[in-house]
TORROMAR-316115 format. One record per residue (C-alpha): residue in three letters; chain; y, z, x negated. Coordinates in steps of 0.5 Angstrom, whole numbers. Each point is the difference from the previous one (the first is absolute). Layout:
N
> resn | chain | Y | Z | X
> ALA | A | Y | Z | X
...
This chain:
456
> resn | chain | Y | Z | X
> MET | A | -173 | 74 | 180
> ILE | A | 6 | 5 | 1
> PRO | A | 4 | 1 | -6
> ILE | A | 1 | 7 | -2
> ILE | A | 6 | 3 | -3
> ALA | A | 0 | 6 | -4
> LEU | A | 6 | 5 | 0
> ILE | A | 0 | 3 | -7
> GLY | A | 5 | 5 | -4
> ARG | A | 1 | 7 | -2
> THR | A | 2 | 5 | 6
> ASN | A | 6 | 0 | 4
> VAL | A | 2 | -7 | -1
> GLY | A | 0 | -2 | 7
> LYS | A | -7 | -3 | 1
> SER | A | -2 | 3 | 6
> THR | A | 7 | -2 | 3
> LEU | A | -1 | -7 | -2
> PHE | A | -7 | 0 | 3
> ASN | A | 3 | 2 | 7
> VAL | A | 5 | -6 | -1
> LEU | A | -5 | -5 | -2
> THR | A | -5 | 2 | 6
> LYS | A | 5 | 2 | 5
> THR | A | -3 | 6 | 1
> ARG | A | 1 | 8 | -1
> ASN | A | -7 | 1 | -3
> ALA | A | 2 | 2 | -7
> LEU | A | 3 | 7 | 0
> VAL | A | 7 | 0 | -3
> ALA | A | 3 | 6 | -2
> ASP | A | 4 | 2 | -6
> TYR | A | -5 | 4 | -4
> PHE | A | -5 | -2 | -6
> GLY | A | -7 | -2 | 1
> ILE | A | 0 | -1 | 8
> THR | A | -5 | -6 | -1
> ARG | A | -6 | 2 | -3
> ASP | A | -5 | -5 | 4
> ARG | A | 0 | -8 | 1
> GLN | A | 4 | -2 | 6
> TYR | A | -2 | -7 | 3
> GLY | A | 4 | -4 | 4
> TYR | A | 2 | -7 | 2
> CYS | A | 6 | -4 | 0
> LYS | A | 2 | -7 | 2
> LEU | A | 3 | -5 | -5
> LEU | A | 7 | -1 | 4
> GLN | A | -1 | -7 | 4
> SER | A | -7 | -1 | -2
> LYS | A | -6 | 2 | 4
> GLN | A | -3 | 2 | -7
> LYS | A | -2 | 8 | -1
> ALA | A | 0 | 4 | -6
> MET | A | -3 | 7 | -1
> ILE | A | 5 | 5 | -3
> ILE | A | -3 | 6 | -4
> ASP | A | 4 | 6 | -1
> THR | A | -2 | 4 | -5
> ALA | A | 1 | 7 | -4
> GLY | A | 5 | 1 | -5
> LEU | A | -3 | -1 | -7
> ASP | A | 1 | 6 | -4
> PHE | A | -5 | 0 | -7
> ASN | A | 2 | 8 | -1
> ALA | A | -3 | 2 | 7
> SER | A | -4 | 5 | 4
> GLU | A | -7 | 0 | 2
> ILE | A | 2 | -3 | 7
> GLU | A | 5 | -5 | -3
> LYS | A | -5 | -3 | -5
> LYS | A | -4 | -2 | 6
> ALA | A | 6 | -3 | 3
> ASN | A | 1 | -4 | -7
> LYS | A | -7 | -2 | 1
> GLN | A | 1 | -3 | 7
> THR | A | 6 | -3 | -2
> PHE | A | -3 | -4 | -6
> ILE | A | -6 | -2 | 6
> ALA | A | 6 | -3 | 4
> VAL | A | 2 | -4 | -7
> ASP | A | -6 | -3 | -1
> GLN | A | -1 | -2 | 8
> SER | A | 7 | -3 | 0
> ASN | A | 2 | -7 | -1
> LEU | A | 7 | 1 | -1
> ILE | A | 4 | 7 | -3
> LEU | A | 7 | 2 | 2
> PHE | A | 1 | 5 | -5
> VAL | A | 6 | 4 | 3
> VAL | A | 5 | 4 | -5
> SER | A | 7 | 3 | 2
> ALA | A | 6 | -2 | -2
> ARG | A | 3 | 7 | 1
> ASP | A | -4 | 2 | -6
> GLY | A | -1 | -6 | -4
> LEU | A | -6 | -1 | -5
> MET | A | -4 | 6 | -1
> PRO | A | -5 | 1 | -5
> GLN | A | -6 | 1 | 4
> GLU | A | 1 | -7 | 3
> ILE | A | -1 | -3 | -7
> GLU | A | -7 | 3 | 0
> ILE | A | -1 | -2 | 8
> ILE | A | 2 | -7 | -2
> LYS | A | -5 | -1 | -6
> LYS | A | -6 | 3 | 4
> ILE | A | 2 | -5 | 6
> LYS | A | 0 | -6 | -4
> THR | A | -7 | 1 | -3
> TYR | A | -2 | -2 | 7
> LYS | A | 3 | -7 | -1
> LYS | A | 3 | 0 | 7
> GLU | A | 7 | -3 | 2
> ILE | A | 6 | 5 | 0
> ILE | A | 6 | 0 | 4
> LEU | A | 5 | 5 | -3
> VAL | A | 4 | 3 | 6
> ILE | A | 6 | 4 | -2
> ASN | A | 1 | 5 | 6
> LYS | A | 6 | 4 | 2
> ILE | A | 6 | -4 | -1
> ASP | A | 4 | 2 | 6
> GLY | A | 6 | 4 | -2
> ILE | A | 0 | -2 | -8
> LYS | A | 6 | -3 | -3
> ASP | A | -3 | 0 | -7
> CYS | A | -6 | -4 | -1
> SER | A | 0 | 0 | -7
> LYS | A | -7 | 4 | 0
> ASN | A | -3 | -6 | 4
> ASN | A | 0 | -3 | -7
> GLU | A | -5 | 5 | -3
> PHE | A | -5 | -3 | 4
> TYR | A | 0 | -6 | -3
> SER | A | -4 | 3 | -6
> LEU | A | -6 | 1 | 4
> GLY | A | -1 | -8 | -1
> ILE | A | -1 | -2 | 8
> LYS | A | 3 | -6 | 1
> LYS | A | 1 | 0 | 8
> ILE | A | 5 | 6 | 2
> GLN | A | 3 | 1 | 6
> THR | A | 5 | 6 | 2
> ILE | A | 0 | 3 | 7
> SER | A | 1 | 6 | 4
> ALA | A | -6 | 1 | 4
> SER | A | 3 | 6 | 4
> HIS | A | 6 | -5 | 2
> ASN | A | -4 | -6 | 1
> GLN | A | 4 | -4 | -5
> LYS | A | -2 | -6 | -4
> ILE | A | -7 | 1 | 3
> ASN | A | 0 | -8 | 3
> ASP | A | 2 | -2 | -7
> LEU | A | -6 | 4 | -3
> PHE | A | -4 | -4 | 5
> LYS | A | 3 | -7 | -1
> LYS | A | 1 | 0 | -8
> TYR | A | -7 | 4 | -2
> ILE | A | -5 | 2 | 5
> ILE | A | -1 | -6 | 4
> PRO | A | 0 | -5 | -6
> SER | A | -5 | 5 | -3
> ILE | A | -5 | 0 | 6
> ASN | A | 1 | -7 | 1
> ILE | A | -3 | -1 | -7
> ILE | A | -6 | 5 | 2
> LEU | A | -1 | -3 | 6
> LYS | A | -1 | -7 | -3
> LYS | A | -6 | 3 | -5
> GLU | A | -4 | 2 | 7
> ASN | A | -4 | -4 | 4
> ILE | A | 4 | -2 | 7
> LYS | A | -6 | 1 | 4
> LYS | A | -1 | 8 | -2
> LEU | A | 8 | 1 | 1
> GLN | A | -1 | -3 | 7
> LYS | A | -6 | 5 | 1
> GLU | A | 3 | 6 | -2
> ASP | A | 6 | -1 | 4
> LYS | A | -4 | 0 | 6
> LYS | A | -3 | 6 | -2
> ILE | A | 7 | 4 | -1
> GLU | A | 2 | -3 | 7
> LYS | A | -6 | 4 | 3
> SER | A | 2 | 7 | 2
> PRO | A | -4 | 5 | -4
> ILE | A | -2 | 7 | 3
> LYS | A | 5 | 5 | -3
> VAL | A | -3 | 7 | -1
> ALA | A | 4 | 6 | -2
> PHE | A | -4 | 5 | -4
> ILE | A | 3 | 7 | 2
> GLY | A | -1 | 7 | -1
> ARG | A | 3 | 6 | -4
> PRO | A | 1 | 0 | -8
> ASN | A | -6 | -1 | -4
> VAL | A | -5 | -1 | 5
> GLY | A | -3 | -6 | -4
> LYS | A | 4 | -6 | 4
> SER | A | 1 | -4 | -7
> THR | A | -7 | 2 | -3
> LEU | A | -3 | -3 | 7
> ILE | A | 5 | -7 | -1
> ASN | A | -2 | -1 | -7
> ASN | A | -8 | 1 | 2
> LEU | A | 1 | -5 | 6
> LEU | A | 4 | -5 | -5
> LYS | A | -6 | 1 | -5
> GLU | A | 6 | 1 | -5
> GLU | A | 5 | 5 | -3
> ARG | A | 6 | -2 | 4
> MET | A | 3 | 6 | 3
> ILE | A | 2 | 6 | -5
> THR | A | -4 | 6 | 1
> CYS | A | 1 | 7 | -3
> ASN | A | -2 | 7 | 2
> ILE | A | 7 | 1 | 1
> GLY | A | 3 | 1 | 8
> GLY | A | 5 | -6 | 1
> THR | A | -2 | -5 | -5
> THR | A | 1 | -5 | 5
> LEU | A | 8 | -1 | 2
> ASP | A | 1 | -6 | 3
> SER | A | -4 | -4 | 5
> ILE | A | -4 | -5 | -3
> SER | A | -3 | -7 | 3
> ILE | A | -6 | -3 | -3
> PRO | A | -4 | -6 | 3
> ILE | A | -7 | 0 | 0
> LYS | A | -6 | -5 | 3
> TYR | A | -6 | 3 | 3
> LYS | A | -6 | -4 | 3
> ASN | A | 5 | -5 | 2
> ASP | A | 5 | 4 | 3
> ASP | A | 7 | 1 | -3
> TYR | A | 3 | 7 | -1
> ILE | A | 6 | 3 | -3
> LEU | A | -1 | 7 | -2
> ILE | A | 6 | 5 | 0
> ASP | A | 0 | 6 | -5
> THR | A | 5 | 5 | 3
> ALA | A | 3 | 6 | -3
> GLY | A | -4 | 7 | 2
> THR | A | 4 | 4 | 5
> SER | A | 2 | 7 | -2
> LYS | A | -1 | 6 | 5
> LYS | A | 5 | 3 | -4
> LYS | A | 6 | -3 | 3
> LYS | A | 6 | 5 | -3
> HIS | A | -2 | -1 | -7
> LEU | A | 0 | -8 | 0
> ASN | A | 5 | -3 | -4
> LYS | A | 5 | -6 | 2
> PHE | A | -5 | -5 | -3
> GLU | A | -6 | 3 | 3
> LYS | A | 3 | 0 | 7
> ILE | A | 1 | -8 | 0
> SER | A | -7 | -1 | -2
> ILE | A | -2 | 4 | 6
> ILE | A | 5 | -4 | 4
> LYS | A | -3 | -7 | -3
> THR | A | -7 | 3 | 2
> LEU | A | 1 | 1 | 7
> ASP | A | 4 | -7 | 0
> THR | A | -7 | -3 | -3
> ILE | A | -4 | 3 | 6
> GLN | A | 5 | -3 | 5
> LYS | A | -1 | -7 | -4
> SER | A | -8 | 0 | -1
> ASN | A | -5 | -2 | 5
> VAL | A | -5 | 5 | -2
> ILE | A | 0 | 7 | -3
> LEU | A | -5 | 3 | -5
> PHE | A | 1 | 7 | 1
> ILE | A | -3 | 4 | -6
> ILE | A | -1 | 7 | 0
> ASP | A | -3 | 4 | -6
> ALA | A | -6 | 3 | 2
> TYR | A | 1 | 6 | -5
> ASP | A | 6 | 2 | 4
> LYS | A | 1 | 3 | 7
> ILE | A | 3 | -5 | 5
> CYS | A | 7 | 3 | 0
> SER | A | 7 | -1 | 5
> GLN | A | 2 | -6 | -5
> ASP | A | -6 | -4 | 2
> LEU | A | 1 | 1 | 7
> PHE | A | 7 | -2 | 0
> LEU | A | -2 | -6 | -4
> SER | A | -6 | -2 | 5
> ASN | A | 5 | 1 | 6
> PHE | A | 5 | -4 | -3
> ILE | A | -5 | -6 | -1
> ILE | A | -2 | 1 | 8
> LYS | A | 7 | 0 | 2
> SER | A | 1 | -6 | -4
> GLY | A | -6 | -4 | 3
> LYS | A | -4 | -1 | -6
> SER | A | -7 | -1 | -1
> ILE | A | -3 | 6 | -4
> VAL | A | -6 | 0 | -4
> ILE | A | -2 | 7 | -3
> ALA | A | -2 | 1 | -7
> ILE | A | -3 | 7 | -2
> ASN | A | 1 | -1 | -8
> LYS | A | -4 | 5 | -5
> TRP | A | -6 | 1 | 4
> ASP | A | -4 | 0 | -6
> LEU | A | 3 | 6 | -2
> LEU | A | -2 | 5 | 6
> ASP | A | -7 | 3 | 1
> SER | A | -4 | 0 | 7
> SER | A | 4 | 6 | 3
> GLU | A | 7 | -2 | -2
> LYS | A | -2 | -7 | 3
> LYS | A | -2 | 3 | 6
> LYS | A | 7 | 4 | 0
> MET | A | 4 | -6 | -1
> LYS | A | -3 | -4 | 6
> GLU | A | 1 | 6 | 4
> ASN | A | 7 | 0 | -2
> ILE | A | 1 | -7 | 1
> LYS | A | -3 | 0 | 7
> LYS | A | 5 | 6 | 2
> LYS | A | 6 | -2 | -3
> LEU | A | 0 | -8 | 0
> LYS | A | -4 | 0 | 7
> PHE | A | 6 | -5 | 3
> LEU | A | -2 | -5 | -5
> TYR | A | -7 | -1 | 4
> PHE | A | 1 | -7 | 0
> SER | A | 0 | -1 | -8
> LYS | A | -5 | -1 | -5
> ILE | A | -2 | 5 | -5
> HIS | A | -2 | -1 | -7
> PHE | A | -3 | 5 | -5
> ILE | A | 2 | -3 | -7
> SER | A | 0 | 1 | -7
> ALA | A | 6 | -5 | -3
> LEU | A | -2 | 2 | -7
> GLN | A | -7 | -1 | 1
> LYS | A | 1 | -6 | 4
> LYS | A | -5 | 3 | 6
> GLY | A | 1 | -3 | 7
> ILE | A | 7 | -3 | -2
> PHE | A | -2 | -8 | 2
> LYS | A | -2 | 2 | 7
> LEU | A | 8 | 2 | 1
> PHE | A | 1 | -8 | 0
> GLN | A | -4 | 0 | 7
> SER | A | 3 | 5 | 3
> VAL | A | 7 | -2 | -2
> LYS | A | -2 | -7 | 3
> GLU | A | -3 | 3 | 6
> GLY | A | 7 | 4 | 1
> TYR | A | 4 | -6 | -1
> GLU | A | -4 | -5 | 5
> GLU | A | 0 | 6 | 5
> SER | A | 7 | 1 | 0
> ASN | A | 1 | -8 | 1
> LYS | A | -5 | 0 | 6
> LYS | A | 2 | -4 | 6
> ILE | A | -2 | 4 | 6
> SER | A | 0 | -4 | 7
> THR | A | 5 | 3 | 6
> SER | A | -7 | 0 | 4
> LYS | A | -4 | 5 | -5
> LEU | A | 6 | 4 | -1
> THR | A | 1 | 1 | 8
> LYS | A | -7 | 1 | 1
> THR | A | 0 | 6 | -6
> MET | A | 6 | 3 | 3
> PHE | A | -3 | 1 | 7
> GLU | A | -7 | 2 | -3
> ALA | A | 5 | 6 | -3
> ILE | A | 3 | 1 | 6
> LYS | A | -6 | 1 | 4
> LYS | A | -3 | 5 | -5
> HIS | A | 7 | 4 | 0
> GLN | A | 5 | -2 | 5
> PRO | A | 8 | 1 | -3
> PRO | A | 4 | 6 | 2
> ILE | A | 4 | 1 | 6
> PHE | A | 8 | 0 | -1
> LYS | A | 4 | 2 | 6
> GLY | A | -5 | 0 | 5
> ARG | A | -3 | -7 | -2
> ARG | A | -5 | -2 | -4
> ILE | A | 2 | -4 | -6
> LYS | A | -3 | -7 | 1
> LEU | A | -2 | -5 | -5
> LYS | A | 0 | -7 | 2
> TYR | A | -2 | -5 | -6
> ALA | A | 0 | 0 | -8
> HIS | A | 1 | -6 | -5
> LEU | A | 0 | -1 | -7
> GLY | A | 8 | 0 | -2
> SER | A | -2 | -1 | -7
> PHE | A | -5 | 1 | -6
> ASN | A | 0 | 3 | -7
> PRO | A | 0 | 5 | 3
> PRO | A | -3 | -1 | 7
> LYS | A | 6 | 2 | 5
> ILE | A | -3 | 1 | 7
> ILE | A | 5 | -1 | 5
> ILE | A | -1 | 4 | 7
> HIS | A | 4 | -2 | 6
> GLY | A | 0 | 5 | 6
> ASN | A | 4 | 5 | 4
> GLN | A | 3 | 6 | -3
> VAL | A | -4 | -2 | -6
> THR | A | 6 | 3 | -5
> PHE | A | -2 | 7 | 3
> LEU | A | -7 | 0 | -3
> SER | A | -1 | 6 | -4
> LEU | A | -2 | 0 | -7
> PRO | A | -7 | 2 | 1
> TYR | A | -1 | -5 | 5
> LYS | A | 3 | -5 | -5
> ARG | A | -5 | 2 | -5
> TYR | A | -6 | 0 | 4
> LEU | A | 2 | -8 | 2
> ILE | A | 0 | -1 | -8
> ASN | A | -6 | 3 | -1
> PHE | A | -4 | -3 | 6
> PHE | A | 3 | -7 | -3
> HIS | A | -3 | 1 | -7
> GLN | A | -7 | 2 | 3
> ASN | A | -1 | -5 | 5
> LEU | A | 3 | -6 | -4
> ASN | A | -3 | 2 | -6
> ILE | A | 6 | 0 | -4
> LYS | A | -1 | 2 | -7
> GLY | A | 4 | 2 | -6
> THR | A | 7 | -1 | 4
> PRO | A | 4 | 4 | 4
> ILE | A | 2 | -2 | 7
> GLN | A | 7 | 0 | 3
> ILE | A | 2 | 0 | 7
> GLN | A | 6 | -1 | 4
> PHE | A | 1 | 1 | 7
> LYS | A | 5 | -4 | 5
> ASP | A | 2 | 2 | 7
> ASN | A | 0 | -5 | 5
> ILE | A | 6 | -1 | 3
> ASN | A | 0 | 2 | 8
> PRO | A | 3 | -6 | 3
> TYR | A | 2 | 4 | 6
> ILE | A | 4 | 5 | -4
> GLN | A | 3 | -5 | -4
> LYS | A | 2 | -4 | 7
> GLN | A | 4 | 7 | 2
> LYS | A | 3 | 1 | -7
> ASN | A | 3 | -7 | 1
């Protein structure tokens, strides 16, 4: 059993900053704006010197006088409260007790969970009289901290979090705890859901999870941060990562939206497989091409999902398939799925392609097989001539995997033309039957011992 700790509080009290400190990551987006966090964000933290882990849930700031999106965010927050074993109720020392915090704590207490009051933002405050206001909330366990300056975090652990979790663990079966720990140690497949705003990324995740986990709304930019959700499907562990849609109108982005795009691109780098989602109703645009090229350069496995396929008639479907074939021909190695996230059509077949792409990217190929394939490519189409001499390829071996990187040794190989390099990549793809993942090739010139001797 992994204890679950939920960070609860109103907007802009520092929950996401505390989440990053506890998990020792930068997964939660932090900025001086209200309402940045909307969905639940999951992470793990180690309990100081102990091997025990706890799951931390960052939540949206609670606001009962909310808009449509914020009401959905409130719902997600109370789901986190219900899931948790322990609640860190975060407040701001600078603001003192706010009226909505009295309402929030009344609502939370109905769940009968253990609560620790965390008074954040104590840095730079000489007059601590406002802290006394929080005693009226009726919470016995109180700790002052500064999450942004990492002050008194150890005190929070030692005085309250660890003792509370120890009590929780004593109530659980030790055997179950050991099994859960083993599961956590296995590396899950990290799947990033990438695409333009409003293509249905959050809807797809919700229907794969079979619950309303992500906030969905017909407004572009509903998802602002990259949100990670663990899931098990057919005995395989996955982490589904919902990302902010990348807008094609770069000139009109505000500072926060720019940060969201940077986080999306960073998520691509840190994921194993990219589920690239395209709206069937929209034409493939330059932004889609930019994203797909970035994914290939990152060396990530790609699965393409054409969403909202059910909204097209037969002639529109034919045109879309022609458009895909023309504009995404460089993704020839990727599996394409035509789905409806909203209607749940074809969505669970995505897991098979995701797993295949991940396994292919980690495939170990022998040197003899790679070298044999290389010579077959040479036999079919010889390398070009450079300065009167034909470039010579001698042997190939696997340098690394995830993505597969083939290293080719030879003479003057660094002068190979780009078209010939592409030819080799395509040949390896087809003849080794590598699906779902790009191949990278690195060329190394063999040092001529005669020339080296002359230099010496």
